[in-house]
N, C-alpha and C positions, 0 to 999 in steps of 0.2 A: 541661466542654470552658472551656480559656479560650484566649480569642483575646489577640493579643497590641495590637491594636487594631479599630475599627470601621472596615467598609472599604466603597466606594461601590454600594451597590447596583444603580445602573444597570451601572456597568462589571463587567467579567470580570476579577476578580480572585484572586490564588494568595497562601495564608501557610500557616504553619506554626501546628498547635492541638495544644494539649496537652490529654491525658483522661488525669486521674489513677485510681487504682485500676478501670483498667477493661485487659483485656486484648485481645491482637489480633482474638481470633478473635469479641470483644463488638461490635466496630468493623467489619468489613471487608464486611461484608453489609451495613451499613446502606444503605435505598436513600432516599438523603433529596433533597429535591424541589430539582433547579437544584445540586446540590453534587456534584463528584468528587473522591473520597479514595484517598492513595496515598503513598508516601514512609513505608510504617509504619516505626518504629524506635524502640527502647525506651531511654530516657533514667535518668538517676540524680538528676535533678533538672525540675520541670515549668517550663513556661513562664508570666509571670505577666504582665498586662496592662502595657502601657509598654516591652516588652523589645525595643524597636524600634529601628533609627536613623533609621529614613524610610522614604519608600513610593517605587519608580521606576514610573514612567507610561509609557504609550505610548498617544498621544493620534491617532484623525483628525480634523483639521479638514477637513469637506469642501466641499462646491463654493467657490473660492476663487476669484474672479476678479481678482486683483490678478495684474500679470507676474509673471513670474521673478524678474525682477531688483529689482523690490519687494520679494519677500517676502525676499529674501535680503537684502538690507536691515535689513529689519524684523528678523529671524532672529536676523541677527549683534547687531546693539543691543540685542535683548533676551538675548542668550550674557553679552555687555556689561555691560551696566549693572542687569539684573537689573527688580526693580518693587516695587509697593508692595506690604507685607506683609498689606496690609489683613486683618481677617476675613471670608470669604463667607458671599453671601449665604442660604448653608443655616445660617448659627447662627444666621438670624431666624427661619427657619422661613416656608411658606406660604402660611398662612392671617394675609392680611390685618385679619381682624376679631377678632384674637387674635395677632398677633408674640410674639416670644418674649420680646424686651426692652420690649415695654409693659408683663407679664406679672410682669418681672424687675424693672421700673420700682415697679409694686404692691406688690409683695414687700418691695422695699428702705424703700420710705413706711410699711411696716407694714398696708398696706392688704389686710388677709386677706381681706374680703369683696368687694374691686373684684378684688383676684385671682382670686378664685373665679368670681367672675361673670362674665370675658371671659373664663378657659377654657374655660365653658360657655356661650357665645356662641354660638348658629349661624354658620356659615360658609356659603360657595361650596360645593358638591359639588364636591373636587378630585379624584376617581376616582371609579372604579365596584369597588372590592374590598370585598365583604362588612364588613368591619370599619368601614370608612370611613363605609358605610351605617348601621351600627349607633349608632355614633357620634354622628351626625349626627341619625338617630332619635330618641338621648338626649336630646342639648342642646333639639331642642326640643321632644321632651314636656315636658322641668324649666321651661322658658319657658311653657310652659301651664299647668303645673300648680302651678309655684312649691314644689313637694314631691321631696326627692330617694326620700321612700321613693315614694311614687304614681310614678314616674318608674322605679323599679327593680320596679316589681311585675311581676311575668313573665318577667321576662332571668334566666335557669338557665345560662348557657352561663359556665361556671365558668372556661376559658382565658379570655375575653374580661374577664370582671369582674375576673381579674389583672392582665393585660396594658395596658388600657386606662387613660391616665389618668384622663379623665372619668367613667369607670365607679369607678375606686377612688375622687375626689373626691365623686362621691354615694355612695357606700358610708361614708364617713364623717361626710358630712351624716346619712344617714339614721341611722347609730348614736350619736352623740354630739349630737345636736340639729342642727334647720331653719339655728340662724344660729351654729353652734359653724364658723367658717371657719379658724382654725388650724387646730384637729384635723383638719381635710378635710385642708385643705394636708401636717398631716404624714402622712399618709396615700399619699402617693404615694413613690415609690421616693427616696431622698436624691438618687442621681443628676440625675433630672429635675429636682428642687427647685433643683439645683447650675448645670443647663445655662441654666433660666430667668433665673437673678443671672449668670450669665456672659455670657449674651447684651446684657443690659445695659449689663455692662462691656464688652463690646467694641463697641456703640454707641458707646459716649462715645468710646471710643479712636477709632474708624474718622476719628468728625467731628471731634476732635481733630488726628490727621494729616493727613487732606483740609484742615483749614483754614490749617496749620500748612507745608503745599506749596503752597497757591496762594501764600500770602501770601510765604513766605522761601525755595520752591523747593527744591533738593536738597545749597545750603552747612549746614553748620556752624555753626551759633549759638553766641554766647556762651552762656552757660546751660544748654547740652543735655545729657543725662545720655548718661554712656560707662557700661560693666558693666568691672572691672577685675578684676587678680587674678587673671586666667584664670576669670572666673566664665563657663560655659557660659551662651549665650543661647537660644530658637529660634530659627530661622533660619543655623543654625551645622549641620555637620556634625560637633561635638563632642560627645563623650559626655555624652546629658542623662541624670540620674537624675530621672524626673516624679514629681513630687507626686503623690500620692491621697491622694483624699476621703477617711478613714477616722474612720469613728462607731463608739458604741459599740452592739453589736448588744443589741436586747432576744431574748430567749425566741422571739418572733413573727418578729421579723427575722429568728434562723436561723434556723428553718423555712421560713420565706420566699424564701432567699437563694438559691435555685436559679433562683426566676422574675424574680428583679430584671434590671435592666438590670446592667450593669458598670460597675465607679467610672468616672466619667471623670478622666481624665490630664492633667494641666497640664504641659504642657510648656515655658509660657513661666516663665520665672526666678520663685520665689515671692521677695516681699519681703524674708522673714525671714533667704535665702538668697543675696541680693545687695547686693553691693561695688559701690556705685555712688561716681560721680566724676562733679564738675559739672563742663565744661567753660568754661576760663579763655581768657581773651583771648591769654596767651602760649602756650597751647596750640596757636588758632587759628595764629598766627605763624610756630609752628613746624613746623605742617600734620600735628600728631600722631595727626589722628580722619578718618576718611572717614563720609559720611553711613551706611556700609553697619553702623559703628560705634554708634552712635545709638540707645537704648532710649526708647522711653517707658514712663510707668509705666499699665496696666487702673487705675480708678478701685477706693480701697481704705482701709481707718482706718490701713494702716501702712506707705505708699511715700513718697518724695520724688517733689515735681515739678520739672518744670524751672523754674530760677532766670531764668526771663524772661519774654517777654509773655505766651509759649504755657504758664505753668502759671499766669495767671489764667484761660484758657480756661476749666481744668476747671473753677473754682471758677462762672463765670459758667454753663456749663453743664448743673451742677448743680442751680443755684442756679432755673433754669428749672425743674425738676423740683419744685425745695421739698427739694430734698437741700444736703448737709452730706459732704466724707470722714467725719465721724464717724455719718454714719446707716449707715456699712456694719458697725459694730461694734452686733452684737445678743446679746442671754443666749441666744436660740434659735442653738443654734450653727451647725446647719446651713443659717442665712441671713445668717452674719457672712463678709464677706470682707477680708482683710489686703490683697489686692493682687498683683498681678505686673508683670513688664517684659517687653517683649517689643521688638524689632529690628523700625526701621519700614519699610526695608527690604530685599529678599533677591534675591542671585543663587544660580540653580540650579547644582548641580552636572551634569557629565554630560547636557549638552543638547547635541542632535543632529536634524540635521531631513534631510528629503528632500521633494523635489515627484513627487508619484504623479499620473499620468493614468489616468481609468476609463470605464466606458461609461456605467452607467444609476446615479441616485440608490441604489439598494437593494446594490448592490456591496459584499459584503465587501472592505473593504483592510486588513486586520491577520486575523493568524492566534492565537486564544490558544494559551494555555502546552499547555493540552490539547489541540490542535487539530493543534498540532507532534506531540507525541508521541502523534498516532493517525495522523502521516503526512498529513495532509492538507495541499494548498498552494492558496494561492490560482488563481484562473481567469484564461487569458491577456484579457489587455484589448485590445478590436482597434478601437474607433471613438475611444478616448478622445477623447471629447469634453466632461470632465470634470475638473475639476483638484484635488488634494485636498493635505493638508502632513499627512507624517508627522513630529508630534512627539517624541520622546524626553527626558525628563528625570527627574530623581530629586530629593526634596522630605523636609524635615525632618519630626517630625510636629509637625502644630497650624497649617501653611501649607498656604494652598489653591490646589489646582491652579487652579481656576476664575479666582483673580485672577491668576496668571499668564495664563490666557488672555485676560483681559482686558484686560493691557498688548499683547498680541501681534494681538489682533482691532479693540483699543480699539473695542468696545462692550459694550451691557450684557448679564451673565451671567444674568439674568433667568430664568426658565425656561418664560414666557408669550412671552418677545422670541425668544429660542430656540428654542421648537417655531413661532414666528412663521416665522421664517428658511428651519425645517426646510421648512414647506407651501412657501415661495416658492420651493423648491430644484425641487419637483418639476414632471418635465413636464403643459404643459396636454392633458390628455386631448385628442384627436382626438373630433370630431362623427362620429356611426353616421351610416353610408352606408342608407339612406333609398332601395329601392327600389318602386314604384309598381306594382303584378300585380295588371291587368286578369283576367277570368275569367268565365266564363256567367252566377255569380250576382250580377256587380259586381265591383268593386275592392276592394283591402285593399292596408293598408300594411307591409312588411315590413323590418325592422331588421336 
């Protein structure tokens, strides 16, 4: 089965899926957990990863306390001005003891030992799933034994061993030697390794853009970079042919291919395909470019940096980590990064919103496509004591809806912060009613 992109785990999502070499009868009766299938059709060509123009979102922002006038003003500004096109927090993982960009930094530093030990460092138990519990068990056992072979002893769940990053690294150490850290890293999927590296690039990009906007605002600067000759860039609705990381597959890779994650699609314009123009004083005097035209590079061995003070920040930030742009060129191809370009601001398409009043924190405020097809409707709200904003918008690939919401809400999109907001929005439970009942045998309290 081929997906055009990875969808949000916590959302109710809809997308087309391509199944090669299968008949309708092979899939129509599949009973997949939390998945509904339909609209089957035969086509001459399959879908491929990256065959999408973007994603359409419908989001309910609950427990809004602002006035209707303030909401309307905020949403109009969002529609007109857009938002800073940051990489979202999910890019960096949710394990503070092994953030993906920190692992990526170690990989770029050629610190294979440090990267392996960080990935295998025990973290907070951030979930109750069996897989997370197994992973944390392996991490703790490895810290105690310092031996991959001893850590894996008795672990015979083949599916877990193939799907877990930590388990694959431990298998690499057990097979090639307890100090064979590079071999262990090469045992993880290509996509996983790339995600770590891209996370570090994204971290540097976010940091540069934050400082740029803090110091210079949203005015185009001499020396800024723009794409010319109709080169498409992320943050547009132009047709972007994604670059997919391809590596030569060994026979072993071919055998395991159906077990691997999809390759990561890079919608940011790769350096090799970008025609970059450096903004001049004349360009600014003529008003040729807006801030929405400006692109900044993610660091790599083949990118042009802004030809102004901002360009020097790349060198400064990399130097703090003991790196240069040449550090991104590796003999190990999977760890070599040429860089790419990304718009620093973005305006959404198809932005619509409405204000809804509802009764309780657990009320359904949106209907999924499956609910609509089943003829379901939302209940009629009577108390209407709570307020929500229903937001619709379209975003290109590789653009984060959480960053759009950050612009609207002006608050952190950190998972723990949002969980805290949800808890605060729940009504305070009423105290129990206590009744003292007297009987011939004595008194007792009834709740």
